PDB file of N, H, CA, C and O in Angstrom:
ATOM      1  N   VAL A   1      -1.663  -5.708 -24.055  1.00  0.00           N
ATOM      2  CA  VAL A   1      -3.133  -5.609 -23.208  1.00  0.00           C
ATOM      3  C   VAL A   1      -3.723  -4.448 -22.861  1.00  0.00           C
ATOM      4  O   VAL A   1      -3.457  -3.758 -21.877  1.00  0.00           O
ATOM      5  N   PRO A   2      -4.903  -4.158 -24.079  1.00  0.00           N
ATOM      6  CA  PRO A   2      -5.229  -2.382 -24.227  1.00  0.00           C
ATOM      7  C   PRO A   2      -6.089  -2.380 -22.499  1.00  0.00           C
ATOM      8  O   PRO A   2      -6.650  -3.298 -21.899  1.00  0.00           O
ATOM      9  N   PRO A   3      -5.880  -1.046 -22.153  1.00  0.00           N
ATOM     10  CA  PRO A   3      -6.763  -0.941 -20.683  1.00  0.00           C
ATOM     11  C   PRO A   3      -8.139  -1.050 -20.859  1.00  0.00           C
ATOM     12  O   PRO A   3      -8.723  -1.056 -21.942  1.00  0.00           O
ATOM     13  N   LYS A   4      -8.863  -1.178 -19.235  1.00  0.00           N
ATOM     14  H   LYS A   4      -8.389  -1.173 -18.355  1.00  0.00           H
ATOM     15  CA  LYS A   4     -10.173  -0.950 -19.801  1.00  0.00           C
ATOM     16  C   LYS A   4     -10.894   0.682 -19.231  1.00  0.00           C
ATOM     17  O   LYS A   4     -10.259   1.454 -18.512  1.00  0.00           O
ATOM     18  N   ILE A   5     -12.436   0.978 -19.776  1.00  0.00           N
ATOM     19  H   ILE A   5     -12.952   0.351 -20.360  1.00  0.00           H
ATOM     20  CA  ILE A   5     -12.821   2.004 -18.993  1.00  0.00           C
ATOM     21  C   ILE A   5     -12.548   2.083 -17.894  1.00  0.00           C
ATOM     22  O   ILE A   5     -12.108   1.060 -17.369  1.00  0.00           O
ATOM     23  N   GLY A   6     -12.679   3.253 -17.111  1.00  0.00           N
ATOM     24  H   GLY A   6     -13.036   4.084 -17.538  1.00  0.00           H
ATOM     25  CA  GLY A   6     -12.173   3.465 -15.517  1.00  0.00           C
ATOM     26  C   GLY A   6     -10.622   2.977 -14.981  1.00  0.00           C
ATOM     27  O   GLY A   6     -10.291   3.004 -13.796  1.00  0.00           O
ATOM     28  N   ASP A   7      -9.846   2.579 -15.970  1.00  0.00           N
ATOM     29  H   ASP A   7     -10.115   2.558 -16.932  1.00  0.00           H
ATOM     30  CA  ASP A   7      -8.450   2.095 -15.568  1.00  0.00           C
ATOM     31  C   ASP A   7      -7.772   3.526 -15.491  1.00  0.00           C
ATOM     32  O   ASP A   7      -8.010   4.398 -16.327  1.00  0.00           O
ATOM     33  N   LYS A   8      -6.677   3.745 -14.139  1.00  0.00           N
ATOM     34  H   LYS A   8      -6.484   3.037 -13.460  1.00  0.00           H
ATOM     35  CA  LYS A   8      -5.918   4.836 -14.261  1.00  0.00           C
ATOM     36  C   LYS A   8      -4.279   4.510 -14.896  1.00  0.00           C
ATOM     37  O   LYS A   8      -3.617   3.582 -14.432  1.00  0.00           O
ATOM     38  N   ILE A   9      -3.762   5.386 -15.979  1.00  0.00           N
ATOM     39  H   ILE A   9      -4.300   6.141 -16.356  1.00  0.00           H
ATOM     40  CA  ILE A   9      -3.144   5.503 -16.717  1.00  0.00           C
ATOM     41  C   ILE A   9      -1.830   6.451 -16.428  1.00  0.00           C
ATOM     42  O   ILE A   9      -2.274   7.425 -15.821  1.00  0.00           O
ATOM     43  N   VAL A  10      -0.829   6.553 -16.547  1.00  0.00           N
ATOM     44  H   VAL A  10      -0.469   5.762 -17.040  1.00  0.00           H
ATOM     45  CA  VAL A  10       0.235   7.458 -16.758  1.00  0.00           C
ATOM     46  C   VAL A  10       0.636   7.081 -18.310  1.00  0.00           C
ATOM     47  O   VAL A  10       0.702   5.922 -18.721  1.00  0.00           O
ATOM     48  N   HIS A  11       0.915   8.359 -19.174  1.00  0.00           N
ATOM     49  H   HIS A  11       0.861   9.300 -18.841  1.00  0.00           H
ATOM     50  CA  HIS A  11       1.123   8.389 -20.462  1.00  0.00           C
ATOM     51  C   HIS A  11       2.295   9.207 -20.720  1.00  0.00           C
ATOM     52  O   HIS A  11       2.179  10.428 -20.825  1.00  0.00           O
ATOM     53  N   TYR A  12       3.738   8.454 -20.863  1.00  0.00           N
ATOM     54  H   TYR A  12       3.833   7.462 -20.778  1.00  0.00           H
ATOM     55  CA  TYR A  12       4.922   9.538 -21.321  1.00  0.00           C
ATOM     56  C   TYR A  12       4.813   9.949 -22.659  1.00  0.00           C
ATOM     57  O   TYR A  12       4.331   9.457 -23.679  1.00  0.00           O
ATOM     58  N   GLU A  13       5.392  10.983 -22.370  1.00  0.00           N
ATOM     59  H   GLU A  13       5.784  11.382 -21.541  1.00  0.00           H
ATOM     60  CA  GLU A  13       5.130  11.572 -23.881  1.00  0.00           C
ATOM     61  C   GLU A  13       6.606  12.469 -24.157  1.00  0.00           C
ATOM     62  O   GLU A  13       6.668  13.548 -23.567  1.00  0.00           O
ATOM     63  N   PRO A  14       7.564  12.150 -24.858  1.00  0.00           N
ATOM     64  CA  PRO A  14       9.001  12.844 -24.670  1.00  0.00           C
ATOM     65  C   PRO A  14       8.921  13.819 -25.347  1.00  0.00           C
ATOM     66  O   PRO A  14       9.567  14.729 -24.827  1.00  0.00           O
ATOM     67  N   TYR A  15       8.277  14.219 -26.600  1.00  0.00           N
ATOM     68  H   TYR A  15       7.752  13.480 -27.023  1.00  0.00           H
ATOM     69  CA  TYR A  15       8.401  14.780 -27.313  1.00  0.00           C
ATOM     70  C   TYR A  15       7.640  16.256 -27.124  1.00  0.00           C
ATOM     71  O   TYR A  15       7.868  17.299 -27.736  1.00  0.00           O
ATOM     72  N   PHE A  16       6.742  16.016 -26.160  1.00  0.00           N
ATOM     73  H   PHE A  16       6.558  15.168 -25.663  1.00  0.00           H
ATOM     74  CA  PHE A  16       6.159  17.264 -25.343  1.00  0.00           C
ATOM     75  C   PHE A  16       6.542  17.544 -23.929  1.00  0.00           C
ATOM     76  O   PHE A  16       5.838  18.377 -23.358  1.00  0.00           O
ATOM     77  N   ASP A  17       7.640  16.946 -23.173  1.00  0.00           N
ATOM     78  H   ASP A  17       8.212  16.270 -23.637  1.00  0.00           H
ATOM     79  CA  ASP A  17       8.460  17.170 -22.216  1.00  0.00           C
ATOM     80  C   ASP A  17       7.154  16.806 -21.281  1.00  0.00           C
ATOM     81  O   ASP A  17       6.605  17.655 -20.579  1.00  0.00           O
ATOM     82  N   ARG A  18       6.747  15.503 -21.359  1.00  0.00           N
ATOM     83  H   ARG A  18       7.193  14.813 -21.930  1.00  0.00           H
ATOM     84  CA  ARG A  18       5.349  15.730 -20.141  1.00  0.00           C
ATOM     85  C   ARG A  18       5.267  14.222 -19.693  1.00  0.00           C
ATOM     86  O   ARG A  18       5.748  13.304 -20.357  1.00  0.00           O
ATOM     87  N   GLU A  19       4.555  14.051 -18.400  1.00  0.00           N
ATOM     88  H   GLU A  19       4.164  14.797 -17.860  1.00  0.00           H
ATOM     89  CA  GLU A  19       4.065  12.403 -18.002  1.00  0.00           C
ATOM     90  C   GLU A  19       2.569  13.307 -17.793  1.00  0.00           C
ATOM     91  O   GLU A  19       2.450  14.439 -17.324  1.00  0.00           O
ATOM     92  N   SER A  20       1.515  12.399 -18.306  1.00  0.00           N
ATOM     93  H   SER A  20       1.612  11.480 -18.687  1.00  0.00           H
ATOM     94  CA  SER A  20       0.573  12.345 -17.761  1.00  0.00           C
ATOM     95  C   SER A  20      -0.321  11.579 -16.712  1.00  0.00           C
ATOM     96  O   SER A  20       0.208  10.518 -16.382  1.00  0.00           O
ATOM     97  N   LYS A  21      -1.313  11.780 -16.209  1.00  0.00           N
ATOM     98  H   LYS A  21      -1.743  12.642 -16.478  1.00  0.00           H
ATOM     99  CA  LYS A  21      -1.587  10.633 -15.799  1.00  0.00           C
ATOM    100  C   LYS A  21      -3.423  11.029 -15.450  1.00  0.00           C
ATOM    101  O   LYS A  21      -3.868  12.054 -14.933  1.00  0.00           O
ATOM    102  N   GLY A  22      -4.195   9.797 -15.953  1.00  0.00           N
ATOM    103  H   GLY A  22      -3.834   8.965 -16.373  1.00  0.00           H
ATOM    104  CA  GLY A  22      -5.555   9.954 -16.054  1.00  0.00           C
ATOM    105  C   GLY A  22      -6.369   9.085 -16.117  1.00  0.00           C
ATOM    106  O   GLY A  22      -5.846   7.990 -15.911  1.00  0.00           O
ATOM    107  N   LYS A  23      -7.699   9.025 -16.355  1.00  0.00           N
ATOM    108  H   LYS A  23      -8.124   9.915 -16.521  1.00  0.00           H
ATOM    109  CA  LYS A  23      -8.452   7.853 -15.975  1.00  0.00           C
ATOM    110  C   LYS A  23      -9.046   7.651 -17.289  1.00  0.00           C
ATOM    111  O   LYS A  23      -9.468   8.571 -17.990  1.00  0.00           O
ATOM    112  N   VAL A  24      -9.065   6.370 -17.611  1.00  0.00           N
ATOM    113  H   VAL A  24      -8.721   5.623 -17.041  1.00  0.00           H
ATOM    114  CA  VAL A  24      -9.317   5.843 -19.357  1.00  0.00           C
ATOM    115  C   VAL A  24     -10.829   6.505 -19.062  1.00  0.00           C
ATOM    116  O   VAL A  24     -11.219   6.677 -17.907  1.00  0.00           O
ATOM    117  N   VAL A  25     -11.764   6.913 -20.419  1.00  0.00           N
ATOM    118  H   VAL A  25     -11.447   6.773 -21.357  1.00  0.00           H
ATOM    119  CA  VAL A  25     -13.066   7.270 -20.772  1.00  0.00           C
ATOM    120  C   VAL A  25     -13.470   6.152 -21.594  1.00  0.00           C
ATOM    121  O   VAL A  25     -14.382   5.431 -21.188  1.00  0.00           O
ATOM    122  N   GLU A  26     -12.809   5.877 -22.889  1.00  0.00           N
ATOM    123  H   GLU A  26     -12.068   6.463 -23.219  1.00  0.00           H
ATOM    124  CA  GLU A  26     -13.333   5.276 -24.244  1.00  0.00           C
ATOM    125  C   GLU A  26     -12.002   4.568 -24.740  1.00  0.00           C
ATOM    126  O   GLU A  26     -10.858   5.022 -24.706  1.00  0.00           O
ATOM    127  N   VAL A  27     -12.429   3.375 -25.197  1.00  0.00           N
ATOM    128  H   VAL A  27     -13.358   3.006 -25.225  1.00  0.00           H
ATOM    129  CA  VAL A  27     -11.402   2.470 -25.539  1.00  0.00           C
ATOM    130  C   VAL A  27     -11.883   2.135 -27.116  1.00  0.00           C
ATOM    131  O   VAL A  27     -12.867   1.442 -27.376  1.00  0.00           O
ATOM    132  N   LEU A  28     -11.111   2.681 -27.999  1.00  0.00           N
ATOM    133  H   LEU A  28     -10.312   3.244 -27.788  1.00  0.00           H
ATOM    134  CA  LEU A  28     -11.421   2.238 -29.471  1.00  0.00           C
ATOM    135  C   LEU A  28     -10.077   1.397 -30.390  1.00  0.00           C
ATOM    136  O   LEU A  28      -9.072   0.993 -29.806  1.00  0.00           O
ATOM    137  N   SER A  29     -10.242   1.273 -31.551  1.00  0.00           N
ATOM    138  H   SER A  29     -11.059   1.601 -32.025  1.00  0.00           H
ATOM    139  CA  SER A  29      -9.662  -0.226 -32.264  1.00  0.00           C
ATOM    140  C   SER A  29      -8.252   0.044 -31.718  1.00  0.00           C
ATOM    141  O   SER A  29      -7.797  -0.889 -31.057  1.00  0.00           O
ATOM    142  N   SER A  30      -7.467   1.120 -31.854  1.00  0.00           N
ATOM    143  H   SER A  30      -7.837   1.878 -32.391  1.00  0.00           H
ATOM    144  CA  SER A  30      -6.070   1.181 -31.612  1.00  0.00           C
ATOM    145  C   SER A  30      -5.506   1.864 -30.482  1.00  0.00           C
ATOM    146  O   SER A  30      -4.452   1.542 -29.934  1.00  0.00           O
ATOM    147  N   GLN A  31      -6.378   2.982 -30.099  1.00  0.00           N
ATOM    148  H   GLN A  31      -7.234   3.244 -30.544  1.00  0.00           H
ATOM    149  CA  GLN A  31      -5.875   3.955 -29.014  1.00  0.00           C
ATOM    150  C   GLN A  31      -7.053   3.885 -27.823  1.00  0.00           C
ATOM    151  O   GLN A  31      -8.088   3.220 -27.775  1.00  0.00           O
ATOM    152  N   PHE A  32      -6.599   4.633 -27.089  1.00  0.00           N
ATOM    153  H   PHE A  32      -5.758   5.173 -27.128  1.00  0.00           H
ATOM    154  CA  PHE A  32      -7.967   4.762 -25.989  1.00  0.00           C
ATOM    155  C   PHE A  32      -7.693   6.522 -25.721  1.00  0.00           C
ATOM    156  O   PHE A  32      -6.731   7.232 -26.014  1.00  0.00           O
ATOM    157  N   VAL A  33      -8.812   6.785 -25.136  1.00  0.00           N
ATOM    158  H   VAL A  33      -9.594   6.208 -24.898  1.00  0.00           H
ATOM    159  CA  VAL A  33      -8.978   8.202 -24.717  1.00  0.00           C
ATOM    160  C   VAL A  33      -8.695   8.331 -23.048  1.00  0.00           C
ATOM    161  O   VAL A  33      -9.095   7.366 -22.398  1.00  0.00           O
ATOM    162  N   TYR A  34      -8.194   9.176 -22.467  1.00  0.00           N
ATOM    163  H   TYR A  34      -7.868   9.960 -22.995  1.00  0.00           H
ATOM    164  CA  TYR A  34      -8.126   9.620 -21.125  1.00  0.00           C
ATOM    165  C   TYR A  34      -8.227  10.979 -20.780  1.00  0.00           C
ATOM    166  O   TYR A  34      -7.694  11.856 -21.462  1.00  0.00           O
ATOM    167  N   GLU A  35      -9.148  11.302 -19.340  1.00  0.00           N
ATOM    168  H   GLU A  35      -9.581  10.590 -18.787  1.00  0.00           H
ATOM    169  CA  GLU A  35      -9.272  12.374 -19.034  1.00  0.00           C
ATOM    170  C   GLU A  35      -8.522  12.761 -18.176  1.00  0.00           C
ATOM    171  O   GLU A  35      -8.857  12.109 -17.187  1.00  0.00           O
ATOM    172  N   THR A  36      -7.380  13.670 -17.788  1.00  0.00           N
ATOM    173  H   THR A  36      -7.108  14.199 -18.592  1.00  0.00           H
ATOM    174  CA  THR A  36      -6.678  14.210 -16.768  1.00  0.00           C
ATOM    175  C   THR A  36      -7.721  14.721 -15.538  1.00  0.00           C
ATOM    176  O   THR A  36      -8.915  14.995 -15.657  1.00  0.00           O
ATOM    177  N   LYS A  37      -7.055  14.753 -14.565  1.00  0.00           N
ATOM    178  H   LYS A  37      -6.085  14.531 -14.468  1.00  0.00           H
ATOM    179  CA  LYS A  37      -7.378  15.699 -13.237  1.00  0.00           C
ATOM    180  C   LYS A  37      -7.831  17.082 -13.597  1.00  0.00           C
ATOM    181  O   LYS A  37      -8.772  17.491 -12.916  1.00  0.00           O
ATOM    182  N   ASP A  38      -7.432  17.783 -14.393  1.00  0.00           N
ATOM    183  H   ASP A  38      -6.667  17.451 -14.945  1.00  0.00           H
ATOM    184  CA  ASP A  38      -7.577  19.363 -14.526  1.00  0.00           C
ATOM    185  C   ASP A  38      -9.207  19.129 -15.429  1.00  0.00           C
ATOM    186  O   ASP A  38     -10.095  19.971 -15.560  1.00  0.00           O
ATOM    187  N   GLY A  39      -9.180  17.606 -15.982  1.00  0.00           N
ATOM    188  H   GLY A  39      -8.459  16.922 -15.876  1.00  0.00           H
ATOM    189  CA  GLY A  39     -10.562  18.032 -17.332  1.00  0.00           C
ATOM    190  C   GLY A  39     -10.073  17.884 -18.585  1.00  0.00           C
ATOM    191  O   GLY A  39     -10.879  18.114 -19.486  1.00  0.00           O
ATOM    192  N   GLN A  40      -8.495  17.425 -19.030  1.00  0.00           N
ATOM    193  H   GLN A  40      -7.840  17.239 -18.298  1.00  0.00           H
ATOM    194  CA  GLN A  40      -8.326  17.851 -20.559  1.00  0.00           C
ATOM    195  C   GLN A  40      -8.342  16.249 -20.908  1.00  0.00           C
ATOM    196  O   GLN A  40      -7.918  15.382 -20.143  1.00  0.00           O
ATOM    197  N   THR A  41      -8.853  16.039 -22.076  1.00  0.00           N
ATOM    198  H   THR A  41      -9.198  16.743 -22.697  1.00  0.00           H
ATOM    199  CA  THR A  41      -9.037  14.848 -22.714  1.00  0.00           C
ATOM    200  C   THR A  41      -7.958  14.565 -23.926  1.00  0.00           C
ATOM    201  O   THR A  41      -7.764  15.241 -24.936  1.00  0.00           O
ATOM    202  N   ARG A  42      -7.422  13.545 -23.571  1.00  0.00           N
ATOM    203  H   ARG A  42      -7.580  12.995 -22.751  1.00  0.00           H
ATOM    204  CA  ARG A  42      -5.844  12.932 -24.289  1.00  0.00           C
ATOM    205  C   ARG A  42      -6.157  11.840 -25.162  1.00  0.00           C
ATOM    206  O   ARG A  42      -7.276  11.330 -25.111  1.00  0.00           O
ATOM    207  N   TYR A  43      -5.297  11.437 -25.946  1.00  0.00           N
ATOM    208  H   TYR A  43      -4.388  11.851 -25.988  1.00  0.00           H
ATOM    209  CA  TYR A  43      -5.656  10.213 -26.663  1.00  0.00           C
ATOM    210  C   TYR A  43      -4.559   9.449 -26.632  1.00  0.00           C
ATOM    211  O   TYR A  43      -3.586  10.203 -26.638  1.00  0.00           O
ATOM    212  N   CYS A  44      -4.256   8.415 -26.605  1.00  0.00           N
ATOM    213  H   CYS A  44      -5.046   7.802 -26.599  1.00  0.00           H
ATOM    214  CA  CYS A  44      -3.177   7.299 -26.780  1.00  0.00           C
ATOM    215  C   CYS A  44      -2.956   5.971 -27.119  1.00  0.00           C
ATOM    216  O   CYS A  44      -3.356   5.000 -26.476  1.00  0.00           O
ATOM    217  N   LEU A  45      -2.162   5.950 -28.380  1.00  0.00           N
ATOM    218  H   LEU A  45      -1.837   6.739 -28.902  1.00  0.00           H
ATOM    219  CA  LEU A  45      -2.436   4.612 -29.334  1.00  0.00           C
ATOM    220  C   LEU A  45      -1.817   3.419 -28.100  1.00  0.00           C
ATOM    221  O   LEU A  45      -0.930   3.606 -27.267  1.00  0.00           O
ATOM    222  N   PHE A  46      -2.574   2.282 -28.327  1.00  0.00           N
ATOM    223  H   PHE A  46      -3.294   2.130 -29.004  1.00  0.00           H
ATOM    224  CA  PHE A  46      -1.944   1.418 -27.532  1.00  0.00           C
ATOM    225  C   PHE A  46      -0.105   1.083 -27.832  1.00  0.00           C
ATOM    226  O   PHE A  46       0.471   0.425 -26.966  1.00  0.00           O
ATOM    227  N   LYS A  47       0.474   1.432 -28.713  1.00  0.00           N
ATOM    228  H   LYS A  47       0.006   1.967 -29.416  1.00  0.00           H
ATOM    229  CA  LYS A  47       1.840   1.122 -28.846  1.00  0.00           C
ATOM    230  C   LYS A  47       2.937   2.211 -28.504  1.00  0.00           C
ATOM    231  O   LYS A  47       4.152   2.196 -28.701  1.00  0.00           O
ATOM    232  N   GLU A  48       1.960   3.337 -27.822  1.00  0.00           N
ATOM    233  H   GLU A  48       0.973   3.349 -27.662  1.00  0.00           H
ATOM    234  CA  GLU A  48       2.517   4.423 -27.317  1.00  0.00           C
ATOM    235  C   GLU A  48       3.251   4.196 -25.883  1.00  0.00           C
ATOM    236  O   GLU A  48       2.952   3.090 -25.432  1.00  0.00           O
ATOM    237  N   ASP A  49       3.887   4.730 -25.271  1.00  0.00           N
ATOM    238  H   ASP A  49       4.130   5.628 -25.636  1.00  0.00           H
ATOM    239  CA  ASP A  49       4.475   4.433 -23.856  1.00  0.00           C
ATOM    240  C   ASP A  49       3.579   4.990 -22.880  1.00  0.00           C
ATOM    241  O   ASP A  49       3.475   6.182 -22.592  1.00  0.00           O
ATOM    242  N   TRP A  50       2.985   4.088 -22.432  1.00  0.00           N
ATOM    243  H   TRP A  50       3.070   3.120 -22.667  1.00  0.00           H
ATOM    244  CA  TRP A  50       1.899   4.238 -21.455  1.00  0.00           C
ATOM    245  C   TRP A  50       2.087   3.150 -20.040  1.00  0.00           C
ATOM    246  O   TRP A  50       3.034   2.378 -20.192  1.00  0.00           O
ATOM    247  N   ASN A  51       1.352   2.989 -18.750  1.00  0.00           N
ATOM    248  H   ASN A  51       0.582   3.616 -18.627  1.00  0.00           H
ATOM    249  CA  ASN A  51       1.688   1.900 -18.264  1.00  0.00           C
ATOM    250  C   ASN A  51       0.159   2.434 -17.179  1.00  0.00           C
ATOM    251  O   ASN A  51      -0.349   3.542 -17.007  1.00  0.00           O
ATOM    252  N   PRO A  52      -0.106   1.379 -16.758  1.00  0.00           N
ATOM    253  CA  PRO A  52      -1.172   1.281 -15.838  1.00  0.00           C
ATOM    254  C   PRO A  52      -0.582   2.233 -14.201  1.00  0.00           C
ATOM    255  O   PRO A  52       0.626   2.370 -14.009  1.00  0.00           O
ATOM    256  N   THR A  53      -1.422   2.685 -13.382  1.00  0.00           N
ATOM    257  H   THR A  53      -2.403   2.573 -13.539  1.00  0.00           H
ATOM    258  CA  THR A  53      -0.805   3.390 -12.150  1.00  0.00           C
ATOM    259  C   THR A  53      -2.258   3.098 -11.112  1.00  0.00           C
ATOM    260  O   THR A  53      -3.334   2.596 -11.439  1.00  0.00           O
ATOM    261  N   ASP A  54      -1.831   3.593  -9.846  1.00  0.00           N
ATOM    262  H   ASP A  54      -0.958   4.001  -9.580  1.00  0.00           H
ATOM    263  CA  ASP A  54      -2.667   3.007  -8.998  1.00  0.00           C
ATOM    264  C   ASP A  54      -3.408   4.515  -8.339  1.00  0.00           C
ATOM    265  O   ASP A  54      -4.283   4.447  -7.476  1.00  0.00           O
TER     266      ASP A  54
END
């Protein structure tokens, strides 16, 4: 199930050796856009490793 705008997520990116948390700002057909606490905008495909968080 894709996230909704405003949902908080955690995105696991093993190729970059990082785990990013953010708030969803846009939902597209196969991916969503989220913004991290420090203002970075990132993209995540629905099929990537991510989960909702508090």
